[in-house]
N, C-alpha and C positions, 0 to 999 in steps of 0.2 A: 462458489465462493472462493476467494483467493487470499493467500497470505503473501504479502510482499515484504521481503526482508532486505533491508538496505545495510550494506557494510561499507564503511568509509574506506576509500582507497587513497585518500589524501589526509593531511593533518586536519584536526578538528577546527583549527582557526580558519581554514578555507570553507568549511561547512558553515561556520558562524557568519562569515562574510556574505554568504548566500541565503541566510536563514529567512529574511523577509520575503525574498522571491519564492523560496520553498514553501513557506506558510501560505502565500497567496495561491500557489499551485494546489496545495492541499485543500484550501477553502473552495476552489473551483470544483474539485471532485466531490467534496462533501455536498455542495449545493446541487450538483448533478445527481446525487443519490448513489454514487459509486463507492465512496469510502464510508465505513461505519465506525471505525476506531483507528487510532494511530498514536505513536509515541516513541520516545527514545528508548534504546536498549540500555540496560544497566549491567555491566559497565558501558559507558558511552562510546560505542564503536559503530554506531549506526542506529537504525530504527526499524519499526514494524508497522505495517498498515494492513488492516482487514478491509477487503474490497468485495463487492458483489457485482456479478455480471455473467452473462451467458457466453461471452466470447473472449477466449484467452488472448487472441490477437489484439483486441481493443485494450485489454488491461496492459499488455506489453507496450502499446502505443502511449498510453497514459503515463506509464513508468518512464518511458524514454523522454517524455516532455518535462519531467522533474528537472528543475535547474541544477540540482545536485548531479544528476546523471548527465545532463547536457554539458556541464562544465568539468566532467571527469572526477567528481568528488566522491562518488559512490558507485557500487555495483549492486544490481538487483538480483535476488533469487526469488522466483515466483513459483508458488506451490498452489495448485488447484485442489480443492477438496469438496466433497458433497456433505453439506451440513444437515445431517439426518436428525440431529438432536440440538435444541437451542434452549436458552433461558426464555421464560415467557415474554420478556421484553423484545426478544429477537425472533419471535414466532413467524413473522412475515418473511424471514429469510430461510425458513426450514425447507429442506428439499427431500424429494423421494429418490430412492435408488432407481437407476434405469431398469425398466422392465418390471417394476413392482406396482 
């Protein structure tokens, strides 16, 4: 599982101008089963996306395709973690530690 943290590197008005494209990009990854939650940070200096996948390189490619990233509006910080405990609704994303 991955936490994608977006931090705006340009004024919010530039992000707002790309918001429809960004939402379409989000929708594609939700439809593909890669994204499971997302939203704005508070205060509004970026956003957070929870993603699932086995391949960090693929997650990095998806992040690079975000119109915000492609147009230099945000920078991504991607953190991979092993979801060993989940809420019942997210049980299908639960993972085992390697070697266990």
